[in-house]
C-alpha positions as CSV (number, residue, x, y, z in Angstrom):
1,M,-41.6,10.5,-1.9
2,T,-44.0,13.2,-3.0
3,H,-42.7,15.4,-5.8
4,R,-44.3,18.4,-7.2
5,T,-42.0,19.4,-10.1
6,R,-43.4,19.6,-13.6
7,A,-42.1,17.2,-16.2
8,P,-39.3,18.5,-18.5
9,W,-40.2,17.1,-21.9
10,L,-41.1,19.3,-24.9
11,L,-43.4,16.4,-26.0
12,L,-45.5,17.0,-22.9
13,G,-46.4,20.6,-23.5
14,L,-49.6,20.2,-21.6
15,L,-47.7,20.6,-18.3
16,A,-48.6,24.2,-18.1
17,G,-51.1,24.7,-15.4
18,L,-50.4,21.3,-13.9
19,A,-51.4,20.8,-10.2
20,L,-50.9,17.8,-8.1
21,L,-54.4,18.0,-6.7
22,V,-57.0,18.0,-9.4
23,T,-60.4,19.0,-8.1
24,A,-63.7,18.8,-9.9
25,C,-65.2,22.1,-11.1
26,T,-68.6,20.9,-12.3
27,D,-71.0,18.1,-11.5
28,A,-70.3,16.6,-15.0
29,D,-66.6,16.2,-14.4
30,P,-65.6,12.6,-13.7
31,F,-63.6,13.8,-10.8
32,A,-66.4,15.6,-9.2
33,A,-66.3,15.7,-5.4
34,R,-62.9,13.9,-5.6
35,A,-59.2,14.9,-5.3
36,L,-56.1,13.0,-6.6
37,A,-52.8,12.8,-4.6
38,I,-49.8,11.6,-6.7
39,D,-46.7,10.2,-5.2
40,G,-43.6,9.1,-7.3
41,P,-39.9,9.0,-7.7
42,E,-37.5,11.9,-7.2
43,D,-37.0,13.8,-10.4
44,G,-33.4,13.5,-11.7
45,A,-32.4,10.9,-9.1
46,L,-30.1,7.9,-9.6
47,Y,-31.5,4.7,-8.2
48,N,-29.4,1.6,-7.2
49,A,-30.7,-1.9,-6.8
50,E,-31.8,-1.4,-3.2
51,Q,-33.5,1.8,-3.9
52,L,-35.2,0.5,-7.0
53,A,-36.9,-2.2,-5.0
54,E,-38.8,0.6,-3.2
55,L,-39.5,2.9,-6.2
56,S,-43.2,3.2,-7.0
57,V,-45.9,5.6,-8.3
58,A,-49.2,5.9,-6.4
59,V,-52.3,7.8,-7.5
60,E,-54.9,8.0,-4.7
61,A,-58.4,9.5,-4.8
62,S,-59.9,11.0,-1.7
63,L,-63.1,12.7,-0.8
64,D,-63.3,16.4,-1.0
65,E,-64.6,18.1,2.1
66,D,-67.7,19.1,0.2
67,S,-68.3,15.7,-1.1
68,D,-71.1,13.4,0.1
69,P,-69.3,10.7,2.2
70,E,-72.3,8.3,1.5
71,A,-72.1,8.7,-2.2
72,D,-71.7,5.5,-4.3
73,T,-67.9,5.2,-4.9
74,D,-68.4,3.6,-8.3
75,D,-70.5,6.5,-9.4
76,V,-68.0,9.2,-8.6
77,L,-64.5,7.6,-8.7
78,H,-62.9,7.4,-12.1
79,L,-59.2,6.2,-11.7
80,D,-59.8,4.6,-15.1
81,D,-59.3,8.1,-16.5
82,V,-55.7,8.0,-15.2
83,R,-53.0,6.4,-17.3
84,L,-49.3,5.7,-16.3
85,L,-46.6,5.9,-19.1
86,L,-43.1,4.5,-18.9
87,G,-41.5,6.3,-21.7
88,E,-44.0,5.7,-24.5
89,E,-45.3,2.5,-23.0
90,D,-48.6,2.4,-21.2
91,V,-48.0,0.4,-18.0
92,T,-51.3,1.2,-16.3
93,D,-52.5,-2.4,-16.5
94,A,-49.4,-3.5,-14.6
95,A,-50.4,-1.4,-11.6
96,D,-52.3,-2.6,-8.6
97,R,-55.7,-1.2,-7.7
98,E,-56.5,-1.1,-4.0
99,G,-60.2,-0.8,-3.1
100,G,-60.9,1.3,-6.2
101,T,-59.4,4.4,-4.6
102,R,-55.6,3.8,-5.1
103,L,-53.5,2.9,-8.2
104,T,-50.0,1.7,-7.4
105,W,-47.2,0.8,-9.8
106,S,-43.8,-0.7,-8.8
107,G,-40.6,-0.2,-10.8
108,G,-38.6,-2.9,-9.1
109,D,-37.5,-4.6,-12.3
110,L,-36.5,-1.7,-14.4
111,P,-33.4,-2.1,-16.5
112,D,-30.4,0.1,-16.1
113,G,-30.6,3.4,-17.9
114,E,-32.6,6.6,-18.0
115,H,-36.3,6.4,-17.6
116,Q,-39.4,8.7,-17.9
117,L,-42.6,8.2,-16.0
118,T,-45.7,10.3,-16.7
119,V,-49.1,10.3,-15.0
120,V,-51.8,11.2,-17.7
121,R,-55.4,12.0,-17.2
122,I,-57.8,11.4,-20.2
123,P,-61.3,12.4,-19.2
124,L,-63.2,9.9,-21.3
125,P,-67.0,9.1,-21.1
126,D,-68.1,5.9,-19.5
127,P,-69.4,3.4,-22.1
128,E,-71.5,1.7,-19.5
129,A,-73.3,5.0,-18.8
130,D,-73.6,6.0,-22.4
131,E,-74.4,3.3,-25.0
132,D,-73.6,5.6,-27.8
133,V,-69.9,5.9,-26.8
134,D,-67.5,4.5,-29.5
135,A,-65.2,1.9,-27.9
136,E,-62.3,3.3,-30.0
137,V,-62.8,6.6,-28.3
138,V,-62.7,4.9,-24.9
139,N,-59.6,2.9,-25.7
140,V,-57.6,5.9,-27.0
141,D,-53.8,5.7,-26.9
142,P,-52.6,7.9,-24.1
143,V,-49.4,8.8,-26.0
144,S,-51.4,9.9,-29.0
145,A,-53.8,11.7,-26.8
146,L,-51.1,14.0,-25.6
147,D,-50.5,15.2,-29.2
148,E,-51.1,19.0,-29.5
149,D,-53.8,18.3,-32.2
150,D,-55.7,15.8,-30.1
151,D,-59.0,17.0,-28.7
152,T,-59.5,14.3,-26.1
153,G,-58.7,16.8,-23.3
154,A,-55.8,14.7,-22.1
155,E,-53.5,16.3,-19.7
156,V,-50.3,15.5,-17.8
157,L,-50.7,15.4,-14.1
158,E,-47.1,14.6,-13.1
159,G,-43.9,13.4,-14.7
160,W,-40.4,12.4,-13.7
161,T,-37.0,11.7,-15.3
162,F,-34.6,9.4,-13.4
163,E,-31.8,6.9,-13.9
164,V,-31.5,3.3,-12.8
165,K,-28.2,1.6,-12.1
166,A,-29.0,-1.6,-10.4
167,T,-26.3,-3.9,-11.8
168,P,-23.6,-4.3,-9.1
169,P,-20.0,-3.7,-10.3
170,E,-17.9,-6.6,-11.3
171,L,-14.9,-7.1,-9.0
172,E,-11.8,-9.1,-9.7
173,V,-9.0,-9.4,-7.1
174,A,-5.4,-10.5,-8.0
175,I,-4.1,-12.5,-5.0
176,P,-0.4,-11.8,-4.7
177,E,1.7,-14.9,-5.7
178,G,5.0,-16.1,-4.6
179,G,4.9,-16.1,-0.8
180,L,4.4,-12.8,1.0
181,V,7.1,-11.8,3.4
182,A,6.0,-11.2,7.0
183,G,6.1,-7.6,8.0
184,E,6.7,-6.3,4.5
185,P,4.3,-4.2,2.5
186,V,2.1,-6.0,0.0
187,A,0.1,-4.6,-2.9
188,I,-3.4,-5.9,-3.5
189,T,-4.6,-5.2,-7.0
190,G,-7.6,-5.9,-9.2
191,T,-10.2,-4.4,-11.5
192,T,-13.8,-3.2,-11.1
193,E,-16.0,-0.5,-12.6
194,A,-14.4,2.8,-13.4
195,G,-14.7,5.3,-10.6
196,A,-15.9,2.7,-8.1
197,V,-14.7,3.1,-4.5
198,V,-12.8,-0.1,-3.4
199,T,-12.5,-0.8,0.3
200,V,-9.6,-3.1,1.0
201,G,-9.9,-4.2,4.6
202,S,-10.2,-0.8,6.3
203,V,-8.7,1.4,3.6
204,E,-10.2,2.9,0.5
205,T,-9.1,3.6,-3.0
206,T,-10.8,4.6,-6.2
207,A,-10.7,2.6,-9.5
208,G,-9.2,4.5,-12.4
209,E,-10.8,5.1,-15.8
210,D,-9.8,1.6,-16.9
211,G,-11.2,0.1,-13.7
212,A,-7.9,-0.9,-12.3
213,W,-7.2,-0.3,-8.6
214,E,-4.3,-1.0,-6.2
215,E,-3.9,-0.7,-2.5
216,E,-0.7,-1.3,-0.5
217,L,-1.0,-2.8,2.9
218,D,1.7,-2.4,5.5
219,S,1.9,-6.1,6.0
220,P,0.3,-9.3,4.6
221,P,-3.2,-9.9,5.8
222,E,-4.0,-12.4,8.5
223,G,-6.7,-14.8,7.5
224,E,-9.3,-13.6,5.0
225,L,-9.3,-10.0,3.6
226,S,-12.6,-8.3,2.9
227,I,-12.7,-6.3,-0.4
228,V,-15.8,-4.3,-1.4
229,A,-16.4,-2.3,-4.6
230,T,-19.1,0.4,-4.4
231,D,-20.2,2.1,-7.6
232,V,-21.5,5.7,-8.1
233,A,-25.1,4.5,-7.4
234,G,-24.2,2.7,-4.2
235,N,-24.4,-0.9,-5.5
236,R,-21.9,-3.1,-3.8
237,T,-19.9,-6.2,-4.7
238,S,-17.8,-7.9,-2.0
239,D,-15.3,-10.6,-2.0
240,D,-13.6,-12.2,0.9
241,V,-10.2,-13.4,-0.3
242,G,-7.9,-15.8,1.5
243,G,-5.2,-18.2,0.8
244,F,-2.4,-15.7,1.4
245,V,0.9,-17.5,1.9
246,V,3.3,-15.8,4.3
247,V,6.9,-16.7,4.8
248,P,9.1,-15.3,7.6
249,S,11.7,-14.0,5.2
250,R,13.1,-14.4,1.7
251,A,16.5,-14.1,-0.1
252,T,17.0,-14.4,-3.9
253,V,19.8,-14.3,-6.4
254,D,19.6,-14.3,-10.1
255,E,22.3,-17.0,-10.5
256,F,23.3,-19.2,-7.5
257,R,26.7,-20.7,-6.7
258,S,26.4,-23.0,-3.7
259,V,27.9,-25.7,-1.6
260,H,26.2,-28.8,-0.1
261,V,25.9,-28.7,3.7
262,S,24.6,-31.7,5.7
263,F,22.7,-31.7,9.0
264,C,25.8,-32.3,11.0
265,G,27.9,-30.0,8.8
266,W,25.6,-27.1,9.7
267,A,25.5,-28.2,13.4
268,S,29.3,-28.2,13.5
269,P,30.9,-24.8,14.0
270,G,34.1,-26.1,12.4
271,L,32.3,-26.9,9.2
272,R,29.7,-24.1,9.2
273,E,32.0,-21.2,9.8
274,P,34.1,-21.8,6.6
275,V,30.9,-21.8,4.6
276,L,29.8,-18.5,6.1
277,E,33.3,-17.1,5.4
278,A,32.9,-18.2,1.7
279,I,29.7,-16.2,1.6
280,E,31.3,-13.1,3.2
281,D,34.2,-13.3,0.7
282,G,31.8,-13.5,-2.2
283,R,32.9,-17.0,-3.3
284,I,29.4,-18.4,-3.0
285,N,26.0,-16.8,-2.8
286,A,23.7,-19.6,-1.7
287,V,23.8,-22.6,0.7
288,Q,22.3,-26.0,-0.1
289,L,21.1,-27.3,3.3
290,D,19.8,-30.9,3.7
291,L,16.2,-31.3,4.9
292,K,15.9,-35.0,4.4
293,D,19.0,-37.0,3.5
294,E,20.3,-40.4,2.3
295,T,19.9,-41.8,5.7
296,G,16.1,-41.3,5.5
297,M,16.2,-38.8,8.4
298,V,14.5,-35.4,8.5
299,G,17.2,-33.0,9.8
300,Y,15.0,-30.3,11.4
301,A,12.2,-30.3,14.0
302,T,9.4,-31.4,11.7
303,G,5.7,-31.6,12.5
304,N,5.2,-34.3,9.9
305,E,3.2,-37.1,11.5
306,F,4.4,-39.7,9.0
307,A,8.0,-39.0,9.9
308,A,7.1,-39.4,13.6
309,M,5.3,-42.7,12.8
310,I,8.3,-44.3,11.0
311,G,10.9,-42.7,13.3
312,S,12.7,-40.5,10.7
313,D,12.3,-37.4,12.9
314,N,15.3,-38.3,15.2
315,P,18.5,-37.5,13.3
316,P,21.9,-37.6,14.9
317,C,22.3,-33.9,14.3
318,L,19.2,-31.6,14.4
319,V,19.3,-28.3,12.5
320,D,17.4,-25.3,13.9
321,L,15.9,-24.6,10.5
322,E,14.2,-21.3,11.4
323,A,17.5,-19.9,12.9
324,A,19.5,-21.1,9.9
325,V,17.1,-19.5,7.4
326,E,17.2,-16.2,9.4
327,K,21.0,-16.3,9.6
328,L,21.5,-16.9,5.9
329,H,18.8,-14.5,4.8
330,G,20.4,-11.9,7.0
331,M,23.5,-12.3,4.8
332,G,21.3,-12.0,1.6
333,V,21.8,-15.7,0.8
334,P,19.0,-18.1,-0.3
335,V,18.6,-21.5,1.3
336,I,18.4,-24.4,-1.1
337,G,16.6,-27.2,0.8
338,R,17.6,-30.7,-0.4
339,I,15.2,-33.5,0.0
340,V,16.3,-37.1,-0.8
341,A,12.9,-38.4,-1.9
342,F,13.0,-42.1,-2.5
343,A,16.2,-43.6,-1.3
344,D,15.0,-44.3,2.3
345,P,16.7,-46.8,4.6
346,V,14.4,-45.7,7.4
347,L,11.1,-46.2,5.7
348,A,11.7,-49.4,3.8
349,P,12.5,-51.7,6.8
350,W,9.8,-50.0,8.9
351,A,7.2,-50.7,6.1
352,W,8.3,-54.3,6.0
353,A,8.1,-54.8,9.7
354,N,4.8,-53.0,10.1
355,G,2.7,-54.6,7.4
356,E,2.9,-51.6,5.0
357,R,5.0,-53.4,2.4
358,D,3.5,-51.4,-0.5
359,Y,5.4,-48.4,0.9
360,A,8.6,-50.0,-0.3
361,I,10.0,-51.1,-3.6
362,Q,10.3,-54.9,-3.4
363,T,12.4,-57.7,-4.9
364,A,11.1,-59.3,-8.0
365,D,9.3,-62.1,-6.1
366,G,7.9,-59.7,-3.5
367,G,9.6,-61.6,-0.7
368,D,11.6,-58.7,0.7
369,F,12.2,-55.0,0.2
370,Y,14.7,-54.2,-2.5
371,T,18.1,-53.0,-1.5
372,G,20.6,-53.4,-4.4
373,R,23.3,-50.9,-3.6
374,Y,21.0,-49.2,-1.0
375,N,19.5,-50.1,2.3
376,G,16.0,-49.6,1.1
377,F,14.0,-47.6,-1.4
378,A,10.6,-46.0,-0.9
379,N,7.9,-46.7,-3.4
380,F,7.6,-43.6,-5.5
381,A,4.3,-44.9,-6.9
382,N,2.5,-45.0,-3.5
383,P,0.4,-41.9,-2.8
384,E,1.2,-41.9,0.9
385,I,4.9,-41.9,0.1
386,Q,4.5,-39.1,-2.3
387,E,2.5,-37.1,0.2
388,Y,5.1,-37.7,2.9
389,N,7.8,-36.1,0.7
390,I,5.7,-33.3,-0.6
391,A,4.6,-32.4,2.9
392,I,8.2,-32.0,4.0
393,A,8.8,-29.7,1.0
394,E,5.8,-27.6,1.8
395,E,6.6,-27.4,5.5
396,A,10.2,-26.2,4.7
397,A,8.9,-23.7,2.2
398,A,6.5,-22.2,4.8
399,M,9.6,-21.8,7.1
400,G,11.3,-19.6,4.6
401,V,13.4,-22.1,2.6
402,D,13.9,-20.5,-0.8
403,H,14.5,-23.6,-3.0
404,I,13.3,-27.2,-2.9
405,L,15.9,-29.4,-4.6
406,W,15.0,-33.0,-5.0
407,D,17.5,-35.8,-5.0
408,Y,17.1,-39.5,-5.6
409,L,14.0,-38.6,-7.7
410,R,14.1,-42.0,-9.3
411,K,14.1,-45.8,-9.1
412,P,17.1,-47.8,-7.8
413,D,19.8,-48.6,-10.3
414,G,19.5,-51.9,-12.0
415,P,17.1,-53.7,-14.3
416,L,13.4,-53.1,-13.7
417,D,12.8,-56.9,-13.9
418,N,14.7,-57.3,-10.6
419,M,12.2,-55.3,-8.6
420,T,8.5,-55.0,-8.0
421,I,6.9,-51.6,-7.7
422,P,3.4,-52.0,-6.2
423,G,0.7,-49.7,-7.8
424,L,2.8,-48.6,-10.7
425,E,0.6,-48.0,-13.7
426,G,2.6,-46.9,-16.8
427,T,6.3,-46.2,-16.8
428,V,8.7,-45.2,-14.1
429,E,9.5,-42.0,-16.0
430,E,5.8,-41.1,-16.1
431,E,5.3,-41.6,-12.4
432,I,8.4,-39.6,-11.5
433,V,7.2,-36.7,-13.7
434,A,3.7,-36.9,-12.2
435,F,5.1,-36.7,-8.7
436,T,7.3,-33.8,-9.6
437,A,4.4,-31.9,-11.2
438,A,2.3,-32.5,-8.0
439,A,5.1,-31.2,-5.9
440,D,5.5,-28.2,-8.1
441,E,1.8,-27.3,-7.7
442,R,1.9,-27.7,-4.0
443,I,4.9,-25.5,-3.3
444,A,4.2,-22.9,-6.0
445,P,2.2,-20.6,-3.7
446,Y,5.3,-20.2,-1.5
447,G,7.3,-18.6,-4.4
448,V,10.2,-21.0,-4.0
449,E,12.4,-22.2,-6.8
450,H,12.0,-25.8,-7.7
451,G,14.9,-28.0,-8.8
452,A,16.0,-31.6,-9.1
453,S,19.3,-33.4,-8.9
454,L,19.4,-35.8,-11.8
455,Y,21.8,-38.5,-13.2
456,G,24.2,-37.1,-15.7
457,V,23.2,-39.8,-18.2
458,S,19.5,-39.1,-17.9
459,A,19.6,-36.4,-20.6
460,D,20.1,-39.0,-23.3
461,R,19.3,-42.2,-21.3
462,P,16.1,-41.6,-19.4
463,W,15.5,-45.3,-18.9
464,E,18.6,-45.8,-16.7
465,V,16.9,-44.6,-13.5
466,G,13.5,-43.4,-14.8
467,Q,14.3,-39.7,-15.3
468,D,12.7,-38.1,-18.4
469,V,14.6,-34.9,-18.5
470,E,12.5,-33.3,-21.3
471,Q,9.3,-33.8,-19.3
472,L,10.9,-32.9,-15.9
473,A,12.2,-29.7,-17.4
474,E,8.6,-28.6,-18.0
475,V,7.7,-28.8,-14.3
476,L,10.9,-27.5,-12.7
477,D,12.7,-24.2,-12.6
478,Y,16.1,-25.9,-12.9
479,V,17.7,-29.3,-13.4
480,S,21.0,-30.1,-11.7
481,P,22.8,-32.9,-13.5
482,M,25.4,-34.7,-11.3
483,I,28.4,-34.8,-13.7
484,Y,31.2,-35.6,-11.3
485,P,34.2,-36.6,-13.6
486,S,35.2,-39.5,-11.3
487,H,31.9,-41.2,-11.9
488,W,32.3,-41.6,-15.7
489,G,33.8,-44.5,-17.6
490,P,36.4,-44.1,-20.4
491,G,35.0,-42.8,-23.7
492,E,31.8,-41.2,-22.3
493,Y,30.8,-38.2,-24.3
494,D,34.0,-38.6,-26.4
495,V,36.2,-38.1,-23.4
496,A,39.0,-40.8,-23.2
497,N,39.6,-40.4,-19.5
498,P,37.0,-38.3,-17.7
499,L,38.7,-38.4,-14.4
500,M,41.8,-36.8,-15.8
501,Q,39.9,-34.5,-18.2
502,P,37.4,-32.8,-15.9
503,Y,36.9,-29.8,-18.2
504,D,36.1,-31.9,-21.2
505,I,33.6,-34.3,-19.5
506,V,31.7,-31.4,-17.9
507,Y,31.7,-29.3,-21.0
508,N,30.6,-32.1,-23.3
509,N,27.9,-33.4,-21.0
510,L,26.5,-30.0,-20.5
511,Q,26.0,-29.6,-24.2
512,V,23.6,-32.5,-24.2
513,W,21.7,-31.1,-21.2
514,L,21.5,-27.7,-22.8
515,D,20.2,-29.2,-26.0
516,V,17.5,-31.4,-24.2
517,T,16.3,-28.4,-22.1
518,E,16.3,-25.8,-24.8
519,G,13.0,-24.0,-24.9
520,K,11.9,-25.6,-21.6
521,R,11.0,-24.0,-18.3
522,A,14.0,-25.4,-16.5
523,R,17.5,-24.0,-16.8
524,V,20.6,-26.1,-16.1
525,A,22.7,-25.7,-12.9
526,P,25.0,-28.6,-12.5
527,W,26.4,-30.4,-9.5
528,L,30.2,-30.4,-9.6
529,E,32.7,-32.5,-7.6
530,D,34.8,-31.1,-4.8
531,S,36.1,-33.9,-2.7
532,N,39.3,-35.9,-2.0
533,W,38.1,-38.9,-4.0
534,P,39.5,-37.8,-7.4
535,V,42.9,-37.2,-5.8
536,R,42.8,-40.7,-4.3
537,L,42.1,-42.0,-7.8
538,G,45.1,-40.2,-9.2
539,Y,44.2,-36.6,-10.1
540,P,47.2,-34.5,-9.0
541,D,45.6,-31.4,-7.6
542,R,42.1,-30.9,-6.0
543,T,42.0,-27.2,-6.6
544,E,42.7,-27.5,-10.3
545,Y,40.2,-30.4,-10.5
546,V,37.4,-28.2,-9.1
547,R,38.4,-25.1,-11.0
548,E,38.4,-26.9,-14.3
549,Q,34.8,-28.1,-13.8
550,I,33.7,-24.6,-12.9
551,R,35.5,-23.1,-15.9
552,A,33.9,-25.6,-18.2
553,T,30.5,-24.7,-16.8
554,Y,31.1,-21.0,-17.5
555,D,32.3,-21.8,-21.0
556,A,29.1,-23.7,-21.6
557,G,27.2,-20.4,-20.9
558,I,26.1,-21.4,-17.4
559,N,26.9,-19.3,-14.4
560,E,25.3,-21.5,-11.7
561,W,26.7,-24.5,-9.9
562,L,26.6,-26.5,-6.7
563,L,29.7,-28.2,-5.2
564,W,29.4,-31.5,-3.5
565,D,31.5,-32.9,-0.7
566,S,29.9,-35.2,1.8
567,A,32.5,-34.1,4.3
568,V,31.5,-30.4,3.9
569,R,35.1,-29.3,3.3
570,Y,35.4,-27.1,0.2
571,T,38.3,-25.8,-1.9
572,D,37.9,-22.0,-1.5
573,A,40.7,-21.2,-4.1
574,A,38.8,-23.2,-6.7
575,M,35.6,-21.1,-6.5
576,I,36.3,-18.8,-9.4
577,Q,33.6,-16.2,-10.4
578,P,31.8,-16.0,-13.7
579,P,33.4,-13.8,-16.4
580,S,32.0,-10.3,-16.3
């Protein structure tokens, strides 16, 4: 770039009469028979990193048409009389000299900010030609030489003021959390330099004075999303962000009231339709649908390879999970996906028969897989068993299930001395918490709620089945104690006859749970009992039995519950709503 504008500084008053081409007037002038061409930056320009790499100042001497082309160059060329100033710093020595006829200086490493460049000529005598020349005169400071009182004859040949902004803008992108819903708008936000233009995919926005920016896309991005911030100088910072989790649909409620539905319960119109009617009538606002149940079977068309290997992917009733989610979400109802984690009568015998005995909890002597009251229990301390269950949870979450609710998140009942748990290091409680924390981390990107069905006694007796409620409440959104009145013995929680006092046992037990979870992440949403079993044991009225449990829950300050009946036949008249 050749620029021919005079420098603007008052300090450089010698600009008057400046010409880009300086031609000798007398034979004594050091520039005799020579001309200087000066090329430099654009005055007043703003340079970014890319442009700065090309910024330079060149001073070139050339023969005048009247000069003797055979003259000795060393005798007539005096580029040593030319000095280059960066601000008040002499940077001439940093310039390259090419063949004695060209002086080139590069500004590729200039810091951000305003800069001044000046080409100065100081016509000084040559000490090699005149032994009487004082070295101090030859080495005169070019800045001082430009002082008005200086008599060195120094003059400004050219000068420029320009700004450098080579530092690229910082760029931070906030990836939306919680599972994006397919086909719905999504806001991509972040921060960068104030005034920078941010390109999100193919659309642009401008960062505000605080650097914040936001762009709403019509739908979640597919794959990686390219985001570029370009500052006022043209410097660019880019970031390709990915990891967007998209679910087909989503339904949420602030406080859920739900019923349990098994695979076959959902597959049967005679059992499914009353549940849908309860939704339409406003008696419930969520459905707990089994994903993997006590039989060890996975109840939907899973792609889980481990399930295929052990044969747990062939249940007697197969739920079309995608269709079920779509149906319930269309009614505004979230799906609570229940996974029976470690009670597994499919896996344990398969493991024993196929040489994978560490997959199962074993008898004390290791001679067989442990049964107790069960038909086999998976080894919760085995990483492959943990992965099997977590992968099912993640698969269901990706299909749009709104909650993952664990069940049998524990060891079998009975003394620990009666069983062997291969690979267990530490306590059962610690291993169960570690599994739950790992599951919580894996499903968190899907934005699902995370809960666990826990023994009613675990709040004050964690050793019973290895459920440390205080620790679990830190890695769950809710805990669901199973406090069915028919399961308690006389005198539990100061209730003489829990079966006949459903209100008292539920209310008293919930006080313990609320105390243990106070200040924790998890809230309390209990399982309540709605089945014919209490009536068979002597309670006179099923509707009253269920209603009393729900009333006790509300009186404890909890407006959420799940009703259990393995037969999936519920007492509609008992489903009272929370007080307004």
